[in-house]
C-alpha positions as CSV (number, residue, x, y, z in Angstrom):
1,M,-100.8,-43.5,-82.4
2,F,-98.7,-42.2,-85.8
3,G,-101.5,-43.1,-88.6
4,L,-98.8,-44.5,-90.4
5,T,-100.1,-45.6,-93.7
6,A,-98.7,-48.3,-95.7
7,T,-97.4,-45.6,-98.4
8,D,-95.9,-44.0,-95.3
9,L,-93.9,-47.1,-94.3
10,S,-93.1,-48.1,-97.7
11,G,-89.9,-45.4,-97.6
12,E,-87.1,-44.8,-95.1
13,I,-88.5,-43.5,-91.6
14,L,-85.9,-41.3,-89.7
15,D,-87.0,-41.7,-85.9
16,C,-86.2,-38.7,-84.3
17,A,-85.6,-38.5,-80.2
18,G,-87.4,-42.0,-80.0
19,G,-85.5,-42.8,-76.8
20,P,-85.8,-46.4,-75.8
21,A,-89.4,-46.5,-77.7
22,S,-90.1,-49.8,-80.1
23,F,-90.9,-48.1,-83.0
24,N,-87.5,-49.3,-84.6
25,A,-87.5,-52.8,-83.5
26,E,-91.2,-53.3,-84.2
27,A,-91.1,-51.7,-87.9
28,S,-88.0,-53.0,-88.2
29,S,-89.2,-56.7,-88.0
30,R,-91.4,-56.4,-90.2
31,G,-89.3,-55.4,-93.1
32,H,-89.5,-51.4,-92.9
33,R,-86.1,-49.3,-93.2
34,V,-85.9,-47.6,-89.7
35,V,-83.3,-45.1,-88.9
36,S,-83.2,-44.3,-84.9
37,C,-81.2,-40.8,-83.8
38,D,-81.2,-39.7,-80.2
39,P,-78.8,-38.2,-77.8
40,L,-79.6,-41.0,-75.8
41,Y,-77.6,-43.6,-77.6
42,R,-74.6,-41.9,-76.2
43,F,-75.0,-43.8,-73.2
44,S,-74.6,-47.6,-73.1
45,A,-76.9,-50.1,-72.9
46,D,-76.6,-50.2,-69.0
47,E,-76.4,-46.6,-68.3
48,I,-79.9,-46.3,-71.0
49,S,-81.0,-49.0,-68.5
50,S,-80.1,-47.6,-65.2
51,R,-81.7,-43.9,-66.4
52,I,-84.9,-45.6,-67.5
53,G,-84.6,-47.3,-64.0
54,A,-84.6,-44.2,-62.0
55,T,-87.4,-42.5,-63.8
56,F,-89.2,-45.4,-64.8
57,D,-92.0,-44.8,-62.3
58,Q,-92.3,-41.0,-62.6
59,I,-92.8,-41.2,-66.1
60,V,-95.9,-43.5,-65.7
61,S,-97.0,-41.7,-63.1
62,N,-97.0,-38.5,-65.5
63,A,-98.4,-40.8,-67.9
64,E,-101.2,-42.0,-66.0
65,A,-102.2,-38.7,-64.7
66,S,-102.7,-37.3,-68.2
67,R,-104.4,-40.4,-69.5
68,D,-107.9,-38.4,-70.4
69,R,-105.2,-36.0,-72.5
70,F,-104.8,-39.3,-74.9
71,S,-107.0,-40.5,-77.0
């Protein structure tokens, strides 16, 4: 999705507005330095989970309806 090269990943990475995506966790587990910032992080883990639960079905539905726009 991002097309990041080894050179891109060799420096520090700032992930802006990534929300609850797994990019930071996956990159960090591979030894990369990633700092994430998102207004979502002002909420507790339980509040984030609740917000995801409340919007998940709609977001997945929208993504599936727009599937042909992503390659």
